[in-house]
SEVO-567974 format. One record per atom (N, C-alpha, C): residue in three letters; atom name; x, y, z. Coordinates in steps of 0.05 Angstrom, whole numbers. Layout:
 residuo atomo      x      y      z
     ALA    CA      X      Y      Z
...
***
This chain:
 residuo atomo      x      y      z
     UNK     N     16    -23      2
     UNK    CA      1     -1      0
     UNK     C     20     25      1
     UNK     N     12     43    -18
     UNK    CA     25     68    -20
     UNK     C     23     87      5
     UNK     N     41    104      8
     UNK    CA     35    125     32
     UNK     C      9    140     26
     UNK     N      5    145      1
     UNK    CA    -20    163     -2
     UNK     C    -45    145      4
     UNK     N    -45    119     -3
     UNK    CA    -68    102      3
     UNK     C    -69     99     32
     UNK     N    -48     96     46
     UNK    CA    -49     94     76
     UNK     C    -59    119     91
     UNK     N    -53    143     80
     UNK    CA    -61    167     91
     UNK     C    -94    168     86
     UNK     N   -103    158     63
     UNK    CA   -132    162     58
     UNK     C   -147    142     75
     UNK     N   -135    118     79
     UNK    CA   -148    101     99
     UNK     C   -149    111    128
     UNK     N   -126    123    135
     UNK    CA   -128    133    163
     UNK     C   -148    158    165
     UNK     N   -148    174    146
     UNK    CA   -168    198    144
     UNK     C   -194    188    149
     UNK     N   -201    166    131
     UNK    CA   -230    155    132
     UNK     C   -236    145    162
     UNK     N   -214    131    171
     UNK    CA   -218    120    199
     UNK     C   -225    142    221
     UNK     N   -208    163    219
     UNK    CA   -212    184    238
     UNK     C   -238    197    235
     UNK     N   -246    202    208
     UNK    CA   -275    213    203
     UNK     C   -295    196    214
     UNK     N   -294    169    210
     UNK    CA   -314    153    220
     UNK     C   -314    153    251
     UNK     N   -290    153    264
     UNK    CA   -290    151    293
     UNK     C   -299    177    304
     UNK     N   -294    202    293
     UNK    CA   -305    226    301
     UNK     C   -335    228    299
     UNK     N   -345    218    278
     UNK    CA   -376    214    273
     UNK     C   -389    199    294
     UNK     N   -374    176    303
     UNK    CA   -385    158    325
     UNK     C   -385    173    350
     UNK     N   -360    186    356
     UNK    CA   -361    202    380
     UNK     C   -379    221    385
     UNK     N   -384    237    362
     UNK    CA   -404    258    359
     UNK     C   -431    246    367
     UNK     N   -440    228    353
     UNK    CA   -466    214    355
     UNK     C   -469    203    387
     UNK     N   -448    191    396
     UNK    CA   -448    180    424
     UNK     C   -451    204    444
     UNK     N   -439    226    439
     UNK    CA   -440    246    458
     UNK     C   -465    259    456
     UNK     N   -479    260    430
     UNK    CA   -505    272    429
     UNK     C   -526    255    443
     UNK     N   -523    227    441
     UNK    CA   -543    211    454
     UNK     C   -540    214    482
     UNK     N   -515    214    494
     UNK    CA   -511    216    523
     UNK     C   -523    240    531
     UNK     N   -520    262    517
     UNK    CA   -531    287    525
     UNK     C   -564    284    526
     UNK     N   -575    273    506
     UNK    CA   -604    268    506
     UNK     C   -612    253    531
     UNK     N   -598    231    537
     UNK    CA   -604    212    558
     UNK     C   -601    228    585
     UNK     N   -584    244    587
     UNK    CA   -581    258    612
     UNK     C   -596    286    616
     UNK     N   -618    286    600
     UNK    CA   -635    307    602
     UNK     C   -629    335    588
     UNK     N   -610    332    570
     UNK    CA   -601    355    555
     UNK     C   -589    378    571
     UNK     N   -571    368    594
     UNK    CA   -559    388    611
     UNK     C   -539    403    599
     UNK     N   -541    430    601
     UNK    CA   -520    449    593
     UNK     C   -499    449    608
     UNK     N   -475    452    599
     UNK    CA   -450    457    614
     UNK     C   -437    431    619
     UNK     N   -446    406    607
     UNK    CA   -435    381    611
     UNK     C   -423    370    584
     UNK     N   -422    386    565
     UNK    CA   -411    379    540
     UNK     C   -383    363    540
     UNK     N   -365    374    554
     UNK    CA   -339    360    555
     UNK     C   -342    334    568
     UNK     N   -357    331    591
     UNK    CA   -358    305    603
     UNK     C   -373    285    584
     UNK     N   -394    295    569
     UNK    CA   -408    277    549
     UNK     C   -389    266    527
     UNK     N   -372    289    518
     UNK    CA   -353    282    496
     UNK     C   -330    261    505
     UNK     N   -319    265    531
     UNK    CA   -301    246    540
     UNK     C   -310    217    545
     UNK     N   -334    218    555
     UNK    CA   -347    191    559
     UNK     C   -355    177    532
     UNK     N   -362    194    514
     UNK    CA   -369    183    487
     UNK     C   -341    171    472
     UNK     N   -320    186    479
     UNK    CA   -295    177    466
     UNK     C   -288    150    481
     UNK     N   -292    146    505
     UNK    CA   -285    121    518
     UNK     C   -303     99    508
     UNK     N   -327    105    503
     UNK    CA   -346     82    493
     UNK     C   -339     76    467
     UNK     N   -332     93    449
     UNK    CA   -323     86    421
     UNK     C   -297     72    420
     UNK     N   -278     78    440
     UNK    CA   -254     66    440
     UNK     C   -256     37    450
     UNK     N   -274     30    467
     UNK    CA   -277      5    480
     UNK     C   -285    -18    463
***
């Protein structure tokens, strides 16, 4: 695999992961009653759940 192809695969993986984290954080926010000021906590927990 060329370096260009490897970069493309990695970029797609990052985009997909970021989309998953975004959705997980959103659903966590909804589940927690749409509390304002907890966005960082929601994001960090979403990252953990996507990485597991």
